[in-house]
N, C-alpha and C positions, 0 to 999 in steps of 0.2 A: 504494499499499500504506500502511496505517496507520503513523504515524510514532512516536508515543510508546509506551513500554513497555506501558502499560495497554491502549492500542488494539491493539497487536500481540498481546497475550495474548488479548484479546476475539476478534480475528479468528481466531487459531489455534483457540480453543475452538469457534467457529462452524464452521470448516472440518472439525474432527475429528468433531463431532456430525453434520455433513451427510454425511460419508463413512459413518458407521455407519448413519445412517437409510436411505441408499441401498442398503446391504446388507441391510436389513430385519432386523437383529440387535439384540438387547438388549445393554446394557453387560455383563451377566452372561455372555452367550454369547461376546462378544468377549474378555472376561477369561479365560474358561475356555479358549479356543482358544490364547491366548498365555501361559497359566500365570500370569495376573495375577488379582487380585480384581476383581470388577465395580465395586467402589467406586473403584478406581484409575482405571478407564476413565471413570467418572462425574466424578471430580475433574478429569481433563484436559479434559473437555467443558464443565465449568462454570468453569474458570479458577481453581479453588480450590487447585490444587497445581501445582508446577513440572513441565514436560514436558521430558525430556532428548532430545537429538537421536537417541539410540539407541532411545528409545520411538517416535519418528517412523519410524525405519527399520523397526521391527517392525510397526507398524500399516500402513505403506504396502505392505510385502511381503504382509501378510494381505489388505488390500483390493485389492491388484493395481493400484496407482496408477502413473501415469507417473513417469519419473525427474524430470521438470521439476516436478511438483507436490510430490514428495518433498523436493527441494532447497528449494522455496519454504517448505514447512512447517518444515523444519529451520532455515531462516533466521529464521522468525518465532519459533521456540522459543528460539534463541540471543539474539535481540534483546529478547525479552520478559523476560530476566533483567537487562537494563540498569536503571540508576536514573535517574529523571526529575530534572530540575534542582530541582524542588520538594522532593524527598525528602531533600536534604541539610540541610533545616531540622529534621529529626528530630521530636521530640515536639511541636513547634509546630504540626504538621499531623496531625490524626488519620488513622488508616489508612483509615476509610471515606470521608474527603474526598480522600485521595491518589488513590483510584480515580476520583473525579469530575474532578480536575484533569487526569489523564491523558487522559480522554475529551474534555474541553473543548479541550485543545491540538490535537486533530485534527478538531474539528467544522467543517463547512463552512456550517452554518446554526445559528443560536442564537436561541431564542425563550423569553423569560423574563417572568413576571408577578410583581411584588413588591407585597405589600399592606401591609407594615408598615415596611420599611426601604428605603433607597436601594440599588439594585443594587450588589453587591460590585465589579463592573468599573467603577463610577463613583465609588466612595468615595475620599475623601481619606485621608491617613495619620492625621490627627487624628480623623476620624469613626470609621475602623476601629478605632483604638486605644481609643477611648471604649467602643465596643461590646464589645470583649474584656475590658475592665476591669470592666464591669458584669455581675455575676452569674456570672462565670467563675472557676473555681478553678484558675487557671493561674499559673505563676510569671512574674515580670517578663520573664525571658529567653524563655519560651515565647510570651508575648504579642508580644514584639518580632519573634520568628520568624514568627508567624502574620500579623502585619501586613505584614512584608516580602514574604511569599509573595503576599498579596493585591495589593500594589503591583506586583509583577513580573508577575502575571497580566494586568494591564491593558494591557501591551504588545501583547497579542493583537489588540486592536481597531485598532492602528496599523500592523500589518504589511501588506505589499503583497498578501498572500493572506489577509487578515482574513476571518473568517466573516461571512456576511450576518446581522447582529445586530439583532433587533427586541425592544425593551423596552417593557412596559406597566407603569407605576408608579401606584399608588393615590395620590391627592392627599394622603392622610393621611401617607404616608411622607415627603413633602416638608415637611409642617408639624409633624411630630413632632420636637420639639427634643431633639437628642442633644448632650450637653455644654452649650453655651450658644449664644446668638444669633450671636456672632461666628464660632463654629465652623460653624454652619448657613449663614451667609452664604458662607463659603468653600466649603462643600459644595455649595450650590445653583449657585454659579459653575462648579464642576467638572461638575455635571450638564449645564449649558448648553454647556460646552466639548465634552464628550463627544458630546452630541447633534449637533454639527457634523461629526463624523468621517464620512467617505464611506461606511463600512460600516454606520453606525448609523442606525436609525429609532427614535424615542422618542415614545411617546403617554402622556398622563396620563388616568387614570380619575378624573374629577372627582367631587366630592361630589354633584353633581346629575345624574350619568349615568343614574340610573334603575335598573332591574332589570338585573342581569348575572350570569354564572355565578359562584356562590360556591365558589371552589375552594381558596383558600389559595395561598401562593406556590409556584411550580413552574418548572422549566426543561425545555425540550425541545432535544435536540441532534440534528442530522442530520449525516451523514457522506458524504464524496465517493464512496466505493465502494458500489455497489449491494448488495454482500454484507454490508455493515455496517448492520444495521437501526437506525432511529431509537431514541432512548431518552428516557424521562421521568425526571427527577430531582427528588426532594423530600427535604429534610433536616430534622432535628430537633436536639435538644440533644446527644444522644449517639450518634445514628446517622443513616442515610439509607436511602431506599428507591429502587431502580432498577427501572423498569418498561419492558420491552422488547416485551411481547406486542402483536400488531396491534390488539387491542381497546383496550388502554390508550392506545396512541399515537393511535388514531383519536378516542377520546373526549376526550383532552387537546387535540388539534388543534382539535376542534369547540369546546371551551371557550375556547381561545385566540382563535379566530375571533370568538366572541361577545363576548369582552372587547375585542378590536380594534374591533369594530363599535360598542360602547358608549362607548369612550374618545374623547376629543378628537382631532381631526386632528393630525398632527405640528406644523403651523403654529400652531394654537390652543393646542396643548400648550406650545409655546415661550412664547407670550404669557402663559399662566397661570404658568409657572415664573418668568418675568421679574417678574410681579406679586408672587409669593412672595418673590423676592430683594429687591425694594423694601421689603417689610415687615420683612425681617430687617435691612435697612440703616438703619432708623429709630433 
C-alpha cells in the first residue's frame, strides 16, 4: 500500500472512482442517493477534498463492498490526513510541489530528463541555494527551508529500497555555470558520486547527440502497486502539471526512450563528466 499521505490520498481517490464506475453511476447520481452534492463525490474522487471515515462507511454501504475493502479505504482516509516530513518546512515548499514530493517518496521507478539544470536529487547545498536566490522572491528563511527539503529528499537514492532511478542530463546543464567555477567543481563531483549509487543510471545528452525528442525537462514516476498508475510531472515557476492518462504516459515513455537512445552510454557519460570536472578544476 502507498506509504506517504499524498500517495494514500491518490490511491483512495482511485479506489473510490473505480467503485463508482463499476456501478455505472455518475457523481451526481451517487450524491443524490446519499443526500450529498455531486461535487462532493467528485472532490473525493479527485483528491481535492478530505474524505472522512464516515463518508467511506456511507459509500461502501451504497456500493455493497466487503467489510475488508471498507476497512482498507477507511485506513487510507485516516492516513491521508497525516503530514509528510517535508510539510513541516511550511512556506519553503509550495503546495503544488508538496504533492510531487509525496509521490516521489513512494515511487519504485524514477525517470527524469533535465535540459537546463543538474537534477535536484544530485544538487549540492550551494548549487541549490544559488538557484533559489536567483530570480526568486523568497525570504532568506524560506530559501533555507527549500534547500533543506531538497537535501533531505536526496536520501531517497541511498535507501535499501531506493527506486530504480534513471537520469538523462543535457550537457548544457553541466556546463552552465551556476554561482562560480568552484561551486560547479563541487557540483560536478557530486554528480559523479551520485552516478555511482547502485540504484542510479546516468546518461549525458551531449552537444553532438544529433536529433532527439525536444520535450523540455520532465519526470516520470512509477509505483509498486498495479492500481497506482504511472505519472508524468512537469513544473514551472508558479505551478506544475501532473499527467496520468495512458496516452500521456505512453508518449513521454516514447520520448524518454528516444532521449536514452540518443544520449551517451553510462560509461561514456562518466568520461564526459570527468572531462568537464577537469575544466572546472583549472
